N, C-alpha and C positions, 0 to 999 in steps of 0.2 A: 157277399161274404158268407161262407158256410160256418156253422157252429155245431158243436156236439153239446147236448144238454140232457139232464134228467128232468122229464116232464111228468106232471101229475094229470091223469085222465079221470080219476074217480077214487072211490074208497079202495085203499091198498093196491092201487094201480099206478106204479111208477115205471117209466120206460126211458132207457138211454137211447137217444136218437140223434141222427145227424140231419140237419135241415138248413135251408138258406134263410138268412136274416134279410129283411128289407133294406134297401138303401136308406141311409139316415137322411132325415129332413134337415133343414137349415137350423133348426133349434134343438137338434138331438146330438148325442155323442155315442160313438162306437168305442167299446172298451174291451180289453182283454182281461178276463178274470184269471188270477193266478192261484189264489187260495180261498177256501171256504171252510168254516168249521160247522159241523152238524149240530143241530139244536133240537131239543125235545119238542119245541114248538113246530118244527117241520114234521116230526113224527105225528103229532096231533093232527096237523093238516092232512097228512097222508092217510091216516086211518079214518078220518072223518069225511074227507072229500068235500063235496059241495055243501055238506052240513056245517062246515067250518065257516065262521063269520067272515073270513077274509078271502075265501075261495069262491070264484064265480060259479053260478048255478049251471052254466053251459060248459063247464070244464071238460066234459066228455068230447065235445065237438071242437073246443078251443082250449087245448091244454096249456098249463102254466109251468114255468120253470121254477123248481124249488131251490131253497137255499137263500139265506138272507144275511149271513155273516161273512162277507167277502171283501177281497182286496185285490187290486190289480193295477193295470196301466192303461192310460188313455191311448187309443189307437187312431181315432179320426174325430175331428171336431167340426160341427156345423158352424156356419158363418156367425150366428148370433153369439156364440160363446168363445170365439177365438181370442178375445181380449183377456179371457180369464184362464182358459185351458189350452194346453198344447200337447201334441202326441208325445208319449214317453213319460209324462207326469204320472206319479203313483197316486192312487186314490183309495179312500175307504168310503163306505156309504152308510147313511143313517136310514134304515128302512121304515121307521115310524114317522112317516111323512105327514099323515092326516091332511092331505091336500084337499082343500075346500070341504073339510069335514068327513071325507071318505076314509074308510078303513083299509083301502087298497094298499098293498105293500109288496115289494119284491120278495120272491120266494113263495108267494101265495096267490098273487092276483094278476101278474103280468105275463104276457105270452113271449116276450123277447127280453125279459130282464129277471135274473135270478142268479144266485151264487154258484149253482152246480152246472156251470156251462163254461165253454172255452171263450166265447165272445158273446157280448150282449149289446143291446141298444138301450141307452139311458134317455128317457123322455125329458122334455124341458122342465117339467114340474120339479124334478130333483135339483136342478140348477137354480130355478126360481126361488125355491125354499131353502137354498143353501144346505141341502142334505147330501150333496155330493161333496166330499171333503178332501182337500189336499192332504197327502200323507208323506212325511219325510223320514219315516223310520227305516231302519236297516233291513228288516225282514218283513215279508208280506204277511206272515201269520200273525204278527202283532196287529196289523190293520184289521185282520179278520176278527181277532179276539177283542178289539175295541168295542164291538157291538155288544157282546155279552157283558163286558166290563161296564159299559154305559148303563146297562140294566141295574147293576149293583149300585153304581153312583146315583141313579135315579131313586132307588129305594132309600138310600141314606138321606137324600134331599127331601123326599116326600114324607118321611116321618116327621112328626111335629109334637110340640109340647106347649104348655101354657103356664104362666106364672099365676099364683093365687090371686084371685080377684080380677084377673084380666081375661078378656075374650080373644086376645090377639094370639094367633098361632105362631110360635117360634119354630120356623121350619128347619129340619135337620135333626140328626140324632143328638143326644145330650153330650156335649163335649166333656170329656173326663168322666162320663157316666158308665153304667153297666150295660153291656151288649151281649145278648145270647143269640146264637145261630143254631136253630134246631134242624136236624138233617144236614148238618154243616160240613160233613167230611167228603162230600162230593165235589165236582169241579167248580160249581158256583160258590160253595162255601170256601174253597181254597182261594178263589178270586176275591171273595169278600174280606178275608183276613189280609190279603195283599193290599187291597184298597184301603182298609181301615188303618194300616200301618203307613200308607203313603199319602193319604189325603190330608187336607188342612183342618179337619174337624174330627179329632180322634177320640175314641172312648178310653176310659181308664182301665176297664176290664173287658176282655173278650172271652166268652165261653163257647166252645164248639161242642155241641152235643150230637151224638149219633148212636146207632145201634149196631154198627159194623166195626168190629175190632180192627180188622185189617185196614179198612179205609181210615180209621182214626190214627192208626200207627203211621200210615203213609202221610197223612195230613200233618202230623206232628213233626215228621222228618223234613217235610218241605217248608213248613212255616213254624220253625221251632220257637218255644217260649223264650229262649235266651235272646233271640233276635228282637222280639217285642219288648223284652225287658230293657234293651238298650235305649228304647224310646220312652221308658217309664210306663209301659203298658203291661199289665198282667194278662197272660194268655194261657188258658187251660183247656184241655180236651177231656171230655167225660163220656164214658159209655153208659147209656141209660137203659140198656137191655138187661142188666144184671139184677140181682136181688136188691131190695131197698126201694124207698120211695124217691123217684126222680125229682119230684117237686122239692122235697127237703134237701136232697143232695145238691141241686142246682142253686136253690135259694141260700144255702149255707155259704156258698162262695161270695155272696154279697153281704154277708153278716146279717142276713135276714131282711135286708132293705128291699130286696127284689130288683127287677131289671127295668131300666129306663126304656130300653129298646129291645124288642124280640123279633127276629126274622124267622119265619117259618118257610123252610126250603123244600118241604115235601107235602103233597096234597093228601095228608092222612089226618083223619079226624082227631085221633089221640094226640098228634103233634100240635094241632091247633089248640086243643084244650089244655095241653101242657103249657103252651106259650101263654095262654090267658092266665093260668094259675101262677106264672112266674112274674107277672107284671107288678111293679111297685106303683106308688102314687104317681099319677099322670103318665103312667107307662103306655107306650105305643107298640102295638103288635102289627108288624107288616107281613101280610099274607102274600109271600113272593111267588110261591109255587102255583102254577096254573093247572087246575084240574080238568080232566076230559069229561067228567060227569057234571052235567049242567044242573043237577039237583044237589051237588055237594054242599053239605052243611055241617056245622058243629055247634056245641053248646058254648055260650059265652056268659060270663058272670056279670049280670046287669046290676047287681048290688054294688059291685066294684066300679062299674061304669058311673053309677050315680054318686057314690060316696068317695071313691078314690080317683075319679077322673080318668080311668083307663079307657083306651080307645083303639080302634083298628083302622088300618089303611091297607090298600092293595095297590101294587104297581105291576104294570106289564110293559116292560121295555123302558128305555131311557129316551131322552130327547137329544137334540143336536148339541146343546151345551154340555150335557153329560159326556157325550162321545168325544167332543173336543177336549174336555178335561182329561179323560183317560188317555187319549193320544198324547197329550202334553206330558202326563205323568210317565208314560212309557218312554217317550223321547228323552226325558230327563233322568231315566234310570230309577224312578221312584216306584215303579209298578212292573212286575214281571209275571204276566199271565201264563207263561209257559208251564207253571205248576198245574194248570188245568188240563194239559194235553197228555193223553195216554196212548193214542193210536194215530197212525198215519195211513193214508190210502190215496188211491187215484180216483178219477171220475167213474171208472167202471165198478167201484165199490159202493157208490152212493146209494143206489136203489135198495139193495139188500140191507145195508147198514141202517138206513133211515127207518125201514119198516120193522127192524128188529132192535131198534136203539135201546128200549128199556131192558132188554135181555142181555145186552153186551156189557160186561163189567168194565169198570174204569171210568175215566173222565171224558174230556172232550175228544172227539174224533175229527182230526184235521185232514182235509182233502186238498190235494193239488190237482187242479182240473186238467192239466195238460200232460199228465202221466197216466200210465196203466199200472195199477198196483193193488193187490188185495188189501183190505183193511188189516193192518198189522200192528200189534201191540209193541210199543217201544221196549217193553220188558223182554220181548222175544228176539230182539235184534242179535243178541249174543249167540243164541242157538242157531238162528238162521244164517249167521255169518260164517258158520263152519263149512257151509256149502256155497254161499253166495257172497262174493267180495263186496257187493254194494252194501249189504247189511253188516258185514264185518267192519267196513269203514264207518258206517253210521253209528254202530255200537261204540267204536272208539271215540267218536266225537261227543256223543251224549254222555258216555261214561265219565269223560273229563269235565262235564258240565252238571255234575250231581244227578245224572240220570235224566236230565230234562232236555227236551227239544230246544233248539237254539238257531240263531241266524246262520252259523257255520254249517249246521246239519242241513238246513234248508238249501243253502247254496250248493252243497255237495249233491243233494238229491236232485235238484233242478238241473245241475250240470251233467249228471250221469244217468238220468232216468227219463229223459225226454224222448 
């Protein structure tokens, strides 16, 4: 079986290539990848090459397929797994496998497995650890976005609090408490608000803070305060780039009590220190954004650590339970991660888009691996549709869906652009 894939050979060296996959062994599965969403983690791996913790040192001689947020169909099943998997079944994958303590993961470490490919070979370790997940959703892109959404769920679950006089950690955000999302108007922030409104442990106040007015306006349009109010949750968007003290501005929304949970979604020192200053008693700061600088640091108020019980956690990815939870929320209509997507492209757009990801505005970049298409902003569909009937049709579909990508748009694209 031949496959096309984007492979990493070293620092800033991504190549789209066609090559032959090995025949699957009796304990392996051959799968067709349909969609993959690009992640900043892939950018970090691409620019760091073998210096990245998950990328093999011999990647120049044995390149790896990038991409870890993917969804597709089972094509062929080795004898060991035929009782559980059949050709034609849809799947999603949990890349944070930690098999026997290893950091190896698809998109970073495997020669024949990654999201930016047409076909891949899935080793038995993914079935053994139940990290290959059945997916029954309507659209493939939901399966791809289940991975980044699981990272958000994991952050909610990893935050912890204690009762006075107790050393027992009560895991999870404070139900009915105050939650701040710093750098929260980007795709992960949008997904976080979606998750906070759909999960079973909801805050009472959500404050999304950012320095980009346009992103904040878009975020408020996609996740309006009125929608949150229907569930008894106050949702506010705050631009902290203007005049005035952002600490006072944001703490005032809690009537001075401070925040029970603060998520920091940007690896910027000022953001971390702002988050620290916002914490109330027993407040938990979750440093969600992964820096590329291995010496990244920030000041933290240890007076408050001692006397107010403030603390910090960091999460990098979610686990299988988190991913199953998010898939279930999507299938029940309680979570719509389409708010995260701003661009669509084909496999030929991956290498350049990945290497320039921080410079490309907008949210998630969604790739369909069996089509050829430049990375295209959904906002540009209208203009492109004046000359191209494909984009004219796609514009009509997303315009009727509040400007968001959707299952109908996916079906149309896959039916007319293969």
